[in-house]
mmCIF file as Biopython writes it, N, C-alpha, C and O atoms, coordinates in Angstrom:
data_model
#
loop_
_atom_site.group_PDB
_atom_site.id
_atom_site.type_symbol
_atom_site.label_atom_id
_atom_site.label_alt_id
_atom_site.label_comp_id
_atom_site.label_asym_id
_atom_site.label_entity_id
_atom_site.label_seq_id
_atom_site.pdbx_PDB_ins_code
_atom_site.Cartn_x
_atom_site.Cartn_y
_atom_site.Cartn_z
_atom_site.occupancy
_atom_site.B_iso_or_equiv
_atom_site.auth_seq_id
_atom_site.auth_asym_id
_atom_site.pdbx_PDB_model_num
ATOM 1   N N  . UNK A ? 1  ? 25.071  -10.948 -3.052 1.0 0.0 1  A 1 
ATOM 2   C CA . UNK A ? 1  ? 24.565  -9.962  -3.680 1.0 0.0 1  A 1 
ATOM 3   C C  . UNK A ? 1  ? 24.011  -8.739  -2.651 1.0 0.0 1  A 1 
ATOM 4   O O  . UNK A ? 1  ? 24.192  -7.588  -3.049 1.0 0.0 1  A 1 
ATOM 5   N N  . UNK A ? 2  ? 23.322  -8.941  -1.304 1.0 0.0 2  A 1 
ATOM 6   C CA . UNK A ? 2  ? 22.830  -8.050  -0.404 1.0 0.0 2  A 1 
ATOM 7   C C  . UNK A ? 2  ? 24.212  -7.258  -0.282 1.0 0.0 2  A 1 
ATOM 8   O O  . UNK A ? 2  ? 24.357  -6.051  -0.474 1.0 0.0 2  A 1 
ATOM 9   N N  . UNK A ? 3  ? 25.091  -8.082  0.039  1.0 0.0 3  A 1 
ATOM 10  C CA . UNK A ? 3  ? 26.479  -7.123  0.600  1.0 0.0 3  A 1 
ATOM 11  C C  . UNK A ? 3  ? 26.659  -6.033  -0.432 1.0 0.0 3  A 1 
ATOM 12  O O  . UNK A ? 3  ? 26.802  -4.893  0.009  1.0 0.0 3  A 1 
ATOM 13  N N  . UNK A ? 4  ? 26.673  -6.210  -1.704 1.0 0.0 4  A 1 
ATOM 14  C CA . UNK A ? 4  ? 26.775  -5.265  -2.695 1.0 0.0 4  A 1 
ATOM 15  C C  . UNK A ? 4  ? 25.370  -4.551  -2.926 1.0 0.0 4  A 1 
ATOM 16  O O  . UNK A ? 4  ? 25.338  -3.614  -3.725 1.0 0.0 4  A 1 
ATOM 17  N N  . UNK A ? 5  ? 24.479  -4.851  -2.424 1.0 0.0 5  A 1 
ATOM 18  C CA . UNK A ? 5  ? 23.624  -3.429  -1.811 1.0 0.0 5  A 1 
ATOM 19  C C  . UNK A ? 5  ? 23.378  -2.934  -1.222 1.0 0.0 5  A 1 
ATOM 20  O O  . UNK A ? 5  ? 22.584  -2.002  -1.353 1.0 0.0 5  A 1 
ATOM 21  N N  . UNK A ? 6  ? 24.022  -3.347  -0.054 1.0 0.0 6  A 1 
ATOM 22  C CA . UNK A ? 6  ? 24.701  -2.738  1.238  1.0 0.0 6  A 1 
ATOM 23  C C  . UNK A ? 6  ? 25.570  -1.592  1.184  1.0 0.0 6  A 1 
ATOM 24  O O  . UNK A ? 6  ? 25.508  -0.569  1.866  1.0 0.0 6  A 1 
ATOM 25  N N  . UNK A ? 7  ? 26.708  -2.021  -0.073 1.0 0.0 7  A 1 
ATOM 26  C CA . UNK A ? 7  ? 27.893  -1.008  -0.150 1.0 0.0 7  A 1 
ATOM 27  C C  . UNK A ? 7  ? 27.378  0.217   -1.194 1.0 0.0 7  A 1 
ATOM 28  O O  . UNK A ? 7  ? 27.859  1.350   -1.185 1.0 0.0 7  A 1 
ATOM 29  N N  . UNK A ? 8  ? 26.352  -0.218  -2.052 1.0 0.0 8  A 1 
ATOM 30  C CA . UNK A ? 8  ? 26.074  0.902   -2.896 1.0 0.0 8  A 1 
ATOM 31  C C  . UNK A ? 8  ? 25.115  1.778   -2.108 1.0 0.0 8  A 1 
ATOM 32  O O  . UNK A ? 8  ? 24.911  2.852   -2.676 1.0 0.0 8  A 1 
ATOM 33  N N  . UNK A ? 9  ? 24.438  1.612   -0.902 1.0 0.0 9  A 1 
ATOM 34  C CA . UNK A ? 9  ? 23.333  2.283   -0.516 1.0 0.0 9  A 1 
ATOM 35  C C  . UNK A ? 9  ? 24.005  3.289   0.585  1.0 0.0 9  A 1 
ATOM 36  O O  . UNK A ? 9  ? 23.564  4.403   0.868  1.0 0.0 9  A 1 
ATOM 37  N N  . UNK A ? 10 ? 25.284  2.605   1.206  1.0 0.0 10 A 1 
ATOM 38  C CA . UNK A ? 10 ? 26.079  3.097   2.044  1.0 0.0 10 A 1 
ATOM 39  C C  . UNK A ? 10 ? 26.843  4.735   1.098  1.0 0.0 10 A 1 
ATOM 40  O O  . UNK A ? 10 ? 26.701  5.896   1.481  1.0 0.0 10 A 1 
ATOM 41  N N  . UNK A ? 11 ? 27.705  4.205   -0.304 1.0 0.0 11 A 1 
ATOM 42  C CA . UNK A ? 11 ? 28.050  5.373   -0.839 1.0 0.0 11 A 1 
ATOM 43  C C  . UNK A ? 11 ? 26.930  6.242   -1.724 1.0 0.0 11 A 1 
ATOM 44  O O  . UNK A ? 11 ? 27.275  7.164   -2.462 1.0 0.0 11 A 1 
ATOM 45  N N  . UNK A ? 12 ? 25.785  5.897   -1.580 1.0 0.0 12 A 1 
ATOM 46  C CA . UNK A ? 12 ? 24.862  6.831   -1.941 1.0 0.0 12 A 1 
ATOM 47  C C  . UNK A ? 12 ? 24.715  7.758   -0.590 1.0 0.0 12 A 1 
ATOM 48  O O  . UNK A ? 12 ? 25.053  8.925   -0.395 1.0 0.0 12 A 1 
ATOM 49  N N  . UNK A ? 13 ? 24.134  6.873   0.197  1.0 0.0 13 A 1 
ATOM 50  C CA . UNK A ? 13 ? 23.898  7.920   1.805  1.0 0.0 13 A 1 
ATOM 51  C C  . UNK A ? 13 ? 25.355  9.055   1.898  1.0 0.0 13 A 1 
ATOM 52  O O  . UNK A ? 13 ? 25.136  10.263  1.987  1.0 0.0 13 A 1 
ATOM 53  N N  . UNK A ? 14 ? 26.551  8.618   1.871  1.0 0.0 14 A 1 
ATOM 54  C CA . UNK A ? 14 ? 27.512  9.332   2.091  1.0 0.0 14 A 1 
ATOM 55  C C  . UNK A ? 14 ? 27.979  9.792   1.593  1.0 0.0 14 A 1 
ATOM 56  O O  . UNK A ? 14 ? 28.916  10.320  2.193  1.0 0.0 14 A 1 
ATOM 57  N N  . UNK A ? 15 ? 27.896  10.113  0.049  1.0 0.0 15 A 1 
ATOM 58  C CA . UNK A ? 15 ? 28.142  11.450  -0.673 1.0 0.0 15 A 1 
ATOM 59  C C  . UNK A ? 15 ? 26.935  11.681  -0.936 1.0 0.0 15 A 1 
ATOM 60  O O  . UNK A ? 15 ? 26.482  10.817  -1.687 1.0 0.0 15 A 1 
ATOM 61  N N  . UNK A ? 16 ? 26.225  12.441  -0.660 1.0 0.0 16 A 1 
ATOM 62  C CA . UNK A ? 16 ? 25.385  13.264  -1.324 1.0 0.0 16 A 1 
ATOM 63  C C  . UNK A ? 16 ? 25.567  14.614  -0.790 1.0 0.0 16 A 1 
ATOM 64  O O  . UNK A ? 16 ? 25.861  14.971  0.351  1.0 0.0 16 A 1 
ATOM 65  N N  . UNK A ? 17 ? 25.354  15.226  -1.746 1.0 0.0 17 A 1 
ATOM 66  C CA . UNK A ? 17 ? 25.459  17.083  -1.654 1.0 0.0 17 A 1 
ATOM 67  C C  . UNK A ? 17 ? 23.544  17.557  -1.301 1.0 0.0 17 A 1 
ATOM 68  O O  . UNK A ? 17 ? 22.467  16.970  -1.404 1.0 0.0 17 A 1 
ATOM 69  N N  . UNK A ? 18 ? 23.901  18.598  -0.968 1.0 0.0 18 A 1 
ATOM 70  C CA . UNK A ? 18 ? 23.003  19.064  -0.455 1.0 0.0 18 A 1 
ATOM 71  C C  . UNK A ? 18 ? 21.605  19.649  -1.145 1.0 0.0 18 A 1 
ATOM 72  O O  . UNK A ? 18 ? 21.761  20.120  -2.271 1.0 0.0 18 A 1 
ATOM 73  N N  . UNK A ? 19 ? 20.468  19.670  -0.684 1.0 0.0 19 A 1 
ATOM 74  C CA . UNK A ? 19 ? 19.266  19.673  -2.126 1.0 0.0 19 A 1 
ATOM 75  C C  . UNK A ? 19 ? 18.761  20.884  -1.712 1.0 0.0 19 A 1 
ATOM 76  O O  . UNK A ? 19 ? 17.841  21.369  -2.370 1.0 0.0 19 A 1 
ATOM 77  N N  . UNK A ? 20 ? 19.106  21.362  -0.923 1.0 0.0 20 A 1 
ATOM 78  C CA . UNK A ? 20 ? 18.469  22.968  -0.538 1.0 0.0 20 A 1 
ATOM 79  C C  . UNK A ? 20 ? 16.722  22.706  -1.225 1.0 0.0 20 A 1 
ATOM 80  O O  . UNK A ? 20 ? 16.187  23.411  -2.081 1.0 0.0 20 A 1 
ATOM 81  N N  . UNK A ? 21 ? 16.308  21.863  -0.749 1.0 0.0 21 A 1 
ATOM 82  C CA . UNK A ? 21 ? 15.122  21.555  -1.112 1.0 0.0 21 A 1 
ATOM 83  C C  . UNK A ? 21 ? 14.098  22.008  0.039  1.0 0.0 21 A 1 
ATOM 84  O O  . UNK A ? 21 ? 14.478  22.051  1.209  1.0 0.0 21 A 1 
ATOM 85  N N  . UNK A ? 22 ? 12.492  22.421  -0.414 1.0 0.0 22 A 1 
ATOM 86  C CA . UNK A ? 22 ? 11.686  22.890  0.717  1.0 0.0 22 A 1 
ATOM 87  C C  . UNK A ? 22 ? 10.218  21.606  0.692  1.0 0.0 22 A 1 
ATOM 88  O O  . UNK A ? 22 ? 9.708   20.982  -0.238 1.0 0.0 22 A 1 
ATOM 89  N N  . UNK A ? 23 ? 10.001  21.634  1.825  1.0 0.0 23 A 1 
ATOM 90  C CA . UNK A ? 23 ? 9.050   20.864  2.687  1.0 0.0 23 A 1 
ATOM 91  C C  . UNK A ? 23 ? 7.886   21.410  2.443  1.0 0.0 23 A 1 
ATOM 92  O O  . UNK A ? 23 ? 7.919   22.466  3.076  1.0 0.0 23 A 1 
ATOM 93  N N  . UNK A ? 24 ? 6.642   21.315  1.785  1.0 0.0 24 A 1 
ATOM 94  C CA . UNK A ? 24 ? 5.669   21.799  2.161  1.0 0.0 24 A 1 
ATOM 95  C C  . UNK A ? 24 ? 5.069   21.410  3.283  1.0 0.0 24 A 1 
ATOM 96  O O  . UNK A ? 24 ? 5.553   20.430  3.849  1.0 0.0 24 A 1 
ATOM 97  N N  . UNK A ? 25 ? 4.303   21.836  3.666  1.0 0.0 25 A 1 
ATOM 98  C CA . UNK A ? 25 ? 3.358   22.176  5.131  1.0 0.0 25 A 1 
ATOM 99  C C  . UNK A ? 25 ? 2.845   20.715  4.751  1.0 0.0 25 A 1 
ATOM 100 O O  . UNK A ? 25 ? 3.247   19.763  5.421  1.0 0.0 25 A 1 
ATOM 101 N N  . UNK A ? 26 ? 1.847   20.493  3.545  1.0 0.0 26 A 1 
ATOM 102 C CA . UNK A ? 26 ? 0.983   19.537  3.444  1.0 0.0 26 A 1 
ATOM 103 C C  . UNK A ? 26 ? 1.770   18.086  3.728  1.0 0.0 26 A 1 
ATOM 104 O O  . UNK A ? 26 ? 1.125   17.229  4.331  1.0 0.0 26 A 1 
ATOM 105 N N  . UNK A ? 27 ? 3.137   17.780  3.315  1.0 0.0 27 A 1 
ATOM 106 C CA . UNK A ? 27 ? 4.091   16.583  3.668  1.0 0.0 27 A 1 
ATOM 107 C C  . UNK A ? 27 ? 3.755   15.744  4.484  1.0 0.0 27 A 1 
ATOM 108 O O  . UNK A ? 27 ? 3.569   14.545  4.276  1.0 0.0 27 A 1 
ATOM 109 N N  . UNK A ? 28 ? 3.641   16.414  5.619  1.0 0.0 28 A 1 
ATOM 110 C CA . UNK A ? 28 ? 3.610   15.878  6.611  1.0 0.0 28 A 1 
ATOM 111 C C  . UNK A ? 28 ? 2.366   14.878  7.000  1.0 0.0 28 A 1 
ATOM 112 O O  . UNK A ? 28 ? 2.592   13.954  7.781  1.0 0.0 28 A 1 
ATOM 113 N N  . UNK A ? 29 ? 1.409   15.013  6.602  1.0 0.0 29 A 1 
ATOM 114 C CA . UNK A ? 29 ? -0.338  14.959  6.306  1.0 0.0 29 A 1 
ATOM 115 C C  . UNK A ? 29 ? -0.209  13.564  5.260  1.0 0.0 29 A 1 
ATOM 116 O O  . UNK A ? 29 ? -0.584  12.402  5.416  1.0 0.0 29 A 1 
ATOM 117 N N  . UNK A ? 30 ? 0.162   13.928  4.670  1.0 0.0 30 A 1 
ATOM 118 C CA . UNK A ? 30 ? 0.983   12.564  3.364  1.0 0.0 30 A 1 
ATOM 119 C C  . UNK A ? 30 ? 1.367   11.785  3.897  1.0 0.0 30 A 1 
ATOM 120 O O  . UNK A ? 30 ? 0.746   10.722  3.894  1.0 0.0 30 A 1 
ATOM 121 N N  . UNK A ? 31 ? 2.677   11.920  4.682  1.0 0.0 31 A 1 
ATOM 122 C CA . UNK A ? 31 ? 3.239   10.704  5.262  1.0 0.0 31 A 1 
ATOM 123 C C  . UNK A ? 31 ? 2.526   10.497  6.023  1.0 0.0 31 A 1 
ATOM 124 O O  . UNK A ? 31 ? 3.360   9.851   6.658  1.0 0.0 31 A 1 
ATOM 125 N N  . UNK A ? 32 ? 1.680   10.429  6.618  1.0 0.0 32 A 1 
ATOM 126 C CA . UNK A ? 32 ? 0.725   10.187  7.977  1.0 0.0 32 A 1 
ATOM 127 C C  . UNK A ? 32 ? -0.177  9.123   7.290  1.0 0.0 32 A 1 
ATOM 128 O O  . UNK A ? 32 ? -0.213  7.980   7.746  1.0 0.0 32 A 1 
ATOM 129 N N  . UNK A ? 33 ? -1.063  9.559   5.963  1.0 0.0 33 A 1 
ATOM 130 C CA . UNK A ? 33 ? -1.847  8.963   5.332  1.0 0.0 33 A 1 
ATOM 131 C C  . UNK A ? 33 ? -1.077  7.444   4.540  1.0 0.0 33 A 1 
ATOM 132 O O  . UNK A ? 33 ? -1.737  6.487   4.135  1.0 0.0 33 A 1 
ATOM 133 N N  . UNK A ? 34 ? 0.329   7.552   4.479  1.0 0.0 34 A 1 
ATOM 134 C CA . UNK A ? 34 ? 1.051   6.403   3.549  1.0 0.0 34 A 1 
ATOM 135 C C  . UNK A ? 34 ? 1.293   5.358   4.531  1.0 0.0 34 A 1 
ATOM 136 O O  . UNK A ? 34 ? 1.499   4.184   4.221  1.0 0.0 34 A 1 
ATOM 137 N N  . UNK A ? 35 ? 1.255   5.965   6.156  1.0 0.0 35 A 1 
ATOM 138 C CA . UNK A ? 35 ? 1.872   5.331   7.095  1.0 0.0 35 A 1 
ATOM 139 C C  . UNK A ? 35 ? 0.694   4.451   7.126  1.0 0.0 35 A 1 
ATOM 140 O O  . UNK A ? 35 ? 0.720   3.294   6.706  1.0 0.0 35 A 1 
ATOM 141 N N  . UNK A ? 36 ? -0.532  5.131   7.728  1.0 0.0 36 A 1 
ATOM 142 C CA . UNK A ? 36 ? -1.758  4.349   8.276  1.0 0.0 36 A 1 
ATOM 143 C C  . UNK A ? 36 ? -2.452  3.869   7.106  1.0 0.0 36 A 1 
ATOM 144 O O  . UNK A ? 36 ? -3.533  3.476   7.545  1.0 0.0 36 A 1 
ATOM 145 N N  . UNK A ? 37 ? -2.421  3.642   5.571  1.0 0.0 37 A 1 
ATOM 146 C CA . UNK A ? 37 ? -2.408  2.963   4.630  1.0 0.0 37 A 1 
ATOM 147 C C  . UNK A ? 37 ? -2.160  1.875   4.677  1.0 0.0 37 A 1 
ATOM 148 O O  . UNK A ? 37 ? -2.861  0.868   4.579  1.0 0.0 37 A 1 
ATOM 149 N N  . UNK A ? 38 ? -0.100  2.180   4.988  1.0 0.0 38 A 1 
ATOM 150 C CA . UNK A ? 38 ? 0.601   1.302   4.562  1.0 0.0 38 A 1 
ATOM 151 C C  . UNK A ? 38 ? 0.058   -0.245  5.853  1.0 0.0 38 A 1 
ATOM 152 O O  . UNK A ? 38 ? -0.049  -1.398  5.437  1.0 0.0 38 A 1 
ATOM 153 N N  . UNK A ? 39 ? -0.161  0.094   7.141  1.0 0.0 39 A 1 
ATOM 154 C CA . UNK A ? 39 ? -0.420  -0.492  8.189  1.0 0.0 39 A 1 
ATOM 155 C C  . UNK A ? 39 ? -1.684  -1.069  7.939  1.0 0.0 39 A 1 
ATOM 156 O O  . UNK A ? 39 ? -1.669  -2.295  8.050  1.0 0.0 39 A 1 
ATOM 157 N N  . UNK A ? 40 ? -3.160  -0.399  7.530  1.0 0.0 40 A 1 
ATOM 158 C CA . UNK A ? 40 ? -4.153  -1.441  6.611  1.0 0.0 40 A 1 
ATOM 159 C C  . UNK A ? 40 ? -4.398  -2.452  6.097  1.0 0.0 40 A 1 
ATOM 160 O O  . UNK A ? 40 ? -5.162  -3.412  6.196  1.0 0.0 40 A 1 
ATOM 161 N N  . UNK A ? 41 ? -3.450  -2.008  5.400  1.0 0.0 41 A 1 
ATOM 162 C CA . UNK A ? 41 ? -2.974  -3.115  4.146  1.0 0.0 41 A 1 
ATOM 163 C C  . UNK A ? 41 ? -2.093  -4.357  4.721  1.0 0.0 41 A 1 
ATOM 164 O O  . UNK A ? 41 ? -2.081  -5.449  4.155  1.0 0.0 41 A 1 
ATOM 165 N N  . UNK A ? 42 ? -1.555  -4.152  5.586  1.0 0.0 42 A 1 
ATOM 166 C CA . UNK A ? 42 ? -1.152  -5.402  6.215  1.0 0.0 42 A 1 
ATOM 167 C C  . UNK A ? 42 ? -1.792  -6.034  6.949  1.0 0.0 42 A 1 
ATOM 168 O O  . UNK A ? 42 ? -1.878  -7.262  6.953  1.0 0.0 42 A 1 
ATOM 169 N N  . UNK A ? 43 ? -2.364  -5.223  7.717  1.0 0.0 43 A 1 
ATOM 170 C CA . UNK A ? 43 ? -3.995  -5.846  8.703  1.0 0.0 43 A 1 
ATOM 171 C C  . UNK A ? 43 ? -4.292  -6.831  7.712  1.0 0.0 43 A 1 
ATOM 172 O O  . UNK A ? 43 ? -4.138  -8.041  7.882  1.0 0.0 43 A 1 
ATOM 173 N N  . UNK A ? 44 ? -4.809  -6.176  6.462  1.0 0.0 44 A 1 
ATOM 174 C CA . UNK A ? 44 ? -5.964  -7.320  5.624  1.0 0.0 44 A 1 
ATOM 175 C C  . UNK A ? 44 ? -5.045  -8.175  4.814  1.0 0.0 44 A 1 
ATOM 176 O O  . UNK A ? 44 ? -5.604  -9.099  4.222  1.0 0.0 44 A 1 
ATOM 177 N N  . UNK A ? 45 ? -3.705  -8.058  4.658  1.0 0.0 45 A 1 
ATOM 178 C CA . UNK A ? 45 ? -3.046  -9.260  4.265  1.0 0.0 45 A 1 
ATOM 179 C C  . UNK A ? 45 ? -2.565  -10.355 5.494  1.0 0.0 45 A 1 
ATOM 180 O O  . UNK A ? 45 ? -2.212  -11.527 5.369  1.0 0.0 45 A 1 
ATOM 181 N N  . UNK A ? 46 ? -2.669  -9.631  6.560  1.0 0.0 46 A 1 
ATOM 182 C CA . UNK A ? 46 ? -2.400  -11.183 7.788  1.0 0.0 46 A 1 
ATOM 183 C C  . UNK A ? 46 ? -3.722  -11.863 7.617  1.0 0.0 46 A 1 
ATOM 184 O O  . UNK A ? 46 ? -3.794  -13.051 7.302  1.0 0.0 46 A 1 
ATOM 185 N N  . UNK A ? 47 ? -4.939  -10.979 7.860  1.0 0.0 47 A 1 
ATOM 186 C CA . UNK A ? 47 ? -6.387  -11.215 7.595  1.0 0.0 47 A 1 
ATOM 187 C C  . UNK A ? 47 ? -6.487  -12.649 6.836  1.0 0.0 47 A 1 
ATOM 188 O O  . UNK A ? 47 ? -6.639  -13.819 7.187  1.0 0.0 47 A 1 
ATOM 189 N N  . UNK A ? 48 ? -6.315  -11.921 5.570  1.0 0.0 48 A 1 
ATOM 190 C CA . UNK A ? 48 ? -6.620  -12.862 4.414  1.0 0.0 48 A 1 
ATOM 191 C C  . UNK A ? 48 ? -5.924  -14.247 4.719  1.0 0.0 48 A 1 
ATOM 192 O O  . UNK A ? 48 ? -6.501  -15.334 4.692  1.0 0.0 48 A 1 
ATOM 193 N N  . UNK A ? 49 ? -4.258  -13.983 5.088  1.0 0.0 49 A 1 
ATOM 194 C CA . UNK A ? 49 ? -3.438  -14.988 4.737  1.0 0.0 49 A 1 
ATOM 195 C C  . UNK A ? 49 ? -3.719  -16.168 6.359  1.0 0.0 49 A 1 
ATOM 196 O O  . UNK A ? 49 ? -3.339  -17.336 6.429  1.0 0.0 49 A 1 
ATOM 197 N N  . UNK A ? 50 ? -4.567  -15.284 7.621  1.0 0.0 50 A 1 
ATOM 198 C CA . UNK A ? 50 ? -5.233  -16.521 8.381  1.0 0.0 50 A 1 
ATOM 199 C C  . UNK A ? 50 ? -6.311  -17.232 8.365  1.0 0.0 50 A 1 
ATOM 200 O O  . UNK A ? 50 ? -6.375  -18.426 8.660  1.0 0.0 50 A 1 
ATOM 201 N N  . UNK A ? 51 ? -7.155  -16.573 8.039  1.0 0.0 51 A 1 
ATOM 202 C CA . UNK A ? 51 ? -8.348  -17.147 7.210  1.0 0.0 51 A 1 
ATOM 203 C C  . UNK A ? 51 ? -8.423  -18.447 5.617  1.0 0.0 51 A 1 
ATOM 204 O O  . UNK A ? 51 ? -9.273  -19.155 5.077  1.0 0.0 51 A 1 
ATOM 205 N N  . UNK A ? 52 ? -7.026  -18.128 5.448  1.0 0.0 52 A 1 
ATOM 206 C CA . UNK A ? 52 ? -6.633  -19.097 4.030  1.0 0.0 52 A 1 
ATOM 207 C C  . UNK A ? 52 ? -6.352  -20.376 4.991  1.0 0.0 52 A 1 
ATOM 208 O O  . UNK A ? 52 ? -6.735  -21.514 4.719  1.0 0.0 52 A 1 
ATOM 209 N N  . UNK A ? 53 ? -5.574  -19.993 6.234  1.0 0.0 53 A 1 
ATOM 210 C CA . UNK A ? 53 ? -4.835  -21.362 6.492  1.0 0.0 53 A 1 
ATOM 211 C C  . UNK A ? 53 ? -5.834  -21.747 7.665  1.0 0.0 53 A 1 
ATOM 212 O O  . UNK A ? 53 ? -5.622  -22.854 8.161  1.0 0.0 53 A 1 
ATOM 213 N N  . UNK A ? 54 ? -6.840  -21.046 8.165  1.0 0.0 54 A 1 
ATOM 214 C CA . UNK A ? 54 ? -8.086  -21.589 9.197  1.0 0.0 54 A 1 
ATOM 215 C C  . UNK A ? 54 ? -8.918  -22.345 7.835  1.0 0.0 54 A 1 
ATOM 216 O O  . UNK A ? 54 ? -9.765  -23.002 8.440  1.0 0.0 54 A 1 
ATOM 217 N N  . UNK A ? 55 ? -9.092  -22.551 6.711  1.0 0.0 55 A 1 
ATOM 218 C CA . UNK A ? 55 ? -9.774  -22.768 5.896  1.0 0.0 55 A 1 
ATOM 219 C C  . UNK A ? 55 ? -9.175  -24.509 5.669  1.0 0.0 55 A 1 
ATOM 220 O O  . UNK A ? 55 ? -9.723  -25.596 5.848  1.0 0.0 55 A 1 
ATOM 221 N N  . UNK A ? 56 ? -7.823  -24.112 5.201  1.0 0.0 56 A 1 
ATOM 222 C CA . UNK A ? 56 ? -6.811  -24.914 5.004  1.0 0.0 56 A 1 
ATOM 223 C C  . UNK A ? 56 ? -6.977  -25.938 6.397  1.0 0.0 56 A 1 
ATOM 224 O O  . UNK A ? 56 ? -7.094  -27.130 6.115  1.0 0.0 56 A 1 
ATOM 225 N N  . UNK A ? 57 ? -6.992  -25.694 7.426  1.0 0.0 57 A 1 
ATOM 226 C CA . UNK A ? 57 ? -6.696  -26.197 9.087  1.0 0.0 57 A 1 
ATOM 227 C C  . UNK A ? 57 ? -8.227  -27.027 9.110  1.0 0.0 57 A 1 
ATOM 228 O O  . UNK A ? 57 ? -8.227  -28.222 9.406  1.0 0.0 57 A 1 
ATOM 229 N N  . UNK A ? 58 ? -9.264  -26.464 8.848  1.0 0.0 58 A 1 
ATOM 230 C CA . UNK A ? 58 ? -10.644 -26.690 9.042  1.0 0.0 58 A 1 
ATOM 231 C C  . UNK A ? 58 ? -10.865 -27.885 7.985  1.0 0.0 58 A 1 
ATOM 232 O O  . UNK A ? 58 ? -11.642 -28.819 8.183  1.0 0.0 58 A 1 
ATOM 233 N N  . UNK A ? 59 ? -10.246 -27.758 7.086  1.0 0.0 59 A 1 
ATOM 234 C CA . UNK A ? 59 ? -10.492 -29.221 6.097  1.0 0.0 59 A 1 
ATOM 235 C C  . UNK A ? 59 ? -9.724  -30.058 6.143  1.0 0.0 59 A 1 
ATOM 236 O O  . UNK A ? 59 ? -9.984  -31.120 5.577  1.0 0.0 59 A 1 
ATOM 237 N N  . UNK A ? 60 ? -8.674  -29.908 6.734  1.0 0.0 60 A 1 
ATOM 238 C CA . UNK A ? 60 ? -7.527  -31.216 6.932  1.0 0.0 60 A 1 
ATOM 239 C C  . UNK A ? 60 ? -8.247  -31.849 8.549  1.0 0.0 60 A 1 
ATOM 240 O O  . UNK A ? 60 ? -8.013  -33.029 8.808  1.0 0.0 60 A 1 
ATOM 241 N N  . UNK A ? 61 ? -8.716  -31.391 9.110  1.0 0.0 61 A 1 
ATOM 242 C CA . UNK A ? 61 ? -9.559  -31.892 9.879  1.0 0.0 61 A 1 
ATOM 243 C C  . UNK A ? 61 ? -10.832 -32.362 10.259 1.0 0.0 61 A 1 
ATOM 244 O O  . UNK A ? 61 ? -11.180 -32.878 11.321 1.0 0.0 61 A 1 
ATOM 245 N N  . UNK A ? 62 ? -11.697 -32.025 8.892  1.0 0.0 62 A 1 
ATOM 246 C CA . UNK A ? 62 ? -12.659 -32.218 8.860  1.0 0.0 62 A 1 
ATOM 247 C C  . UNK A ? 62 ? -13.990 -31.371 8.960  1.0 0.0 62 A 1 
ATOM 248 O O  . UNK A ? 62 ? -15.074 -31.745 8.512  1.0 0.0 62 A 1 
ATOM 249 N N  . UNK A ? 63 ? -13.798 -30.401 9.489  1.0 0.0 63 A 1 
ATOM 250 C CA . UNK A ? 63 ? -14.542 -29.388 10.063 1.0 0.0 63 A 1 
ATOM 251 C C  . UNK A ? 63 ? -15.076 -28.637 8.557  1.0 0.0 63 A 1 
ATOM 252 O O  . UNK A ? 63 ? -14.262 -28.302 7.696  1.0 0.0 63 A 1 
ATOM 253 N N  . UNK A ? 64 ? -16.364 -28.467 8.426  1.0 0.0 64 A 1 
ATOM 254 C CA . UNK A ? 64 ? -17.006 -27.687 6.837  1.0 0.0 64 A 1 
ATOM 255 C C  . UNK A ? 64 ? -17.028 -26.507 7.387  1.0 0.0 64 A 1 
ATOM 256 O O  . UNK A ? 64 ? -17.689 -26.276 8.399  1.0 0.0 64 A 1 
ATOM 257 N N  . UNK A ? 65 ? -16.298 -25.613 6.771  1.0 0.0 65 A 1 
ATOM 258 C CA . UNK A ? 65 ? -16.759 -24.171 6.785  1.0 0.0 65 A 1 
ATOM 259 C C  . UNK A ? 65 ? -17.047 -23.214 5.328  1.0 0.0 65 A 1 
ATOM 260 O O  . UNK A ? 65 ? -16.279 -22.866 4.430  1.0 0.0 65 A 1 
ATOM 261 N N  . UNK A ? 66 ? -18.568 -22.967 5.563  1.0 0.0 66 A 1 
ATOM 262 C CA . UNK A ? 66 ? -19.177 -22.750 4.777  1.0 0.0 66 A 1 
ATOM 263 C C  . UNK A ? 66 ? -18.805 -20.855 4.039  1.0 0.0 66 A 1 
ATOM 264 O O  . UNK A ? 66 ? -19.304 -20.339 3.039  1.0 0.0 66 A 1 
ATOM 265 N N  . UNK A ? 67 ? -17.977 -20.379 4.830  1.0 0.0 67 A 1 
ATOM 266 C CA . UNK A ? 67 ? -17.803 -19.208 4.886  1.0 0.0 67 A 1 
ATOM 267 C C  . UNK A ? 67 ? -18.586 -18.119 5.641  1.0 0.0 67 A 1 
ATOM 268 O O  . UNK A ? 67 ? -18.510 -16.898 5.505  1.0 0.0 67 A 1 
ATOM 269 N N  . UNK A ? 68 ? -19.428 -18.915 6.548  1.0 0.0 68 A 1 
ATOM 270 C CA . UNK A ? 68 ? -20.497 -17.519 7.220  1.0 0.0 68 A 1 
ATOM 271 C C  . UNK A ? 68 ? -20.229 -17.792 8.695  1.0 0.0 68 A 1 
ATOM 272 O O  . UNK A ? 68 ? -21.059 -17.282 9.448  1.0 0.0 68 A 1 
ATOM 273 N N  . UNK A ? 69 ? -19.185 -18.530 9.306  1.0 0.0 69 A 1 
ATOM 274 C CA . UNK A ? 69 ? -18.337 -18.281 10.251 1.0 0.0 69 A 1 
ATOM 275 C C  . UNK A ? 69 ? -19.095 -19.472 11.278 1.0 0.0 69 A 1 
ATOM 276 O O  . UNK A ? 69 ? -18.522 -19.588 12.362 1.0 0.0 69 A 1 
ATOM 277 N N  . UNK A ? 70 ? -20.152 -20.255 11.101 1.0 0.0 70 A 1 
ATOM 278 C CA . UNK A ? 70 ? -20.695 -21.117 11.537 1.0 0.0 70 A 1 
ATOM 279 C C  . UNK A ? 70 ? -19.487 -22.553 11.536 1.0 0.0 70 A 1 
ATOM 280 O O  . UNK A ? 70 ? -18.556 -22.313 10.768 1.0 0.0 70 A 1 
ATOM 281 N N  . UNK A ? 71 ? -19.405 -23.498 12.018 1.0 0.0 71 A 1 
ATOM 282 C CA . UNK A ? 71 ? -18.884 -24.939 11.761 1.0 0.0 71 A 1 
ATOM 283 C C  . UNK A ? 71 ? -19.921 -25.855 12.196 1.0 0.0 71 A 1 
ATOM 284 O O  . UNK A ? 71 ? -20.621 -25.795 13.207 1.0 0.0 71 A 1 
ATOM 285 N N  . UNK A ? 72 ? -19.899 -26.837 11.130 1.0 0.0 72 A 1 
ATOM 286 C CA . UNK A ? 72 ? -21.106 -28.068 11.325 1.0 0.0 72 A 1 
ATOM 287 C C  . UNK A ? 72 ? -20.385 -29.263 11.938 1.0 0.0 72 A 1 
ATOM 288 O O  . UNK A ? 72 ? -21.006 -30.295 12.190 1.0 0.0 72 A 1 
#
């Protein structure tokens, strides 16, 4: 299936016609905002993922974690 998708993408890229489009000056700042937002979203996902692993790991080995950051 990935091979078929790859072939379709190559064909779409290979047989493009010129668009004669105009890029506004604000497009660059929008692209930077999208990249920064994606990076922040990735950091949030990674933090929440590793926090869940930490909580599971602490429960597995008997440490209590009440969410305050202190272990009993």
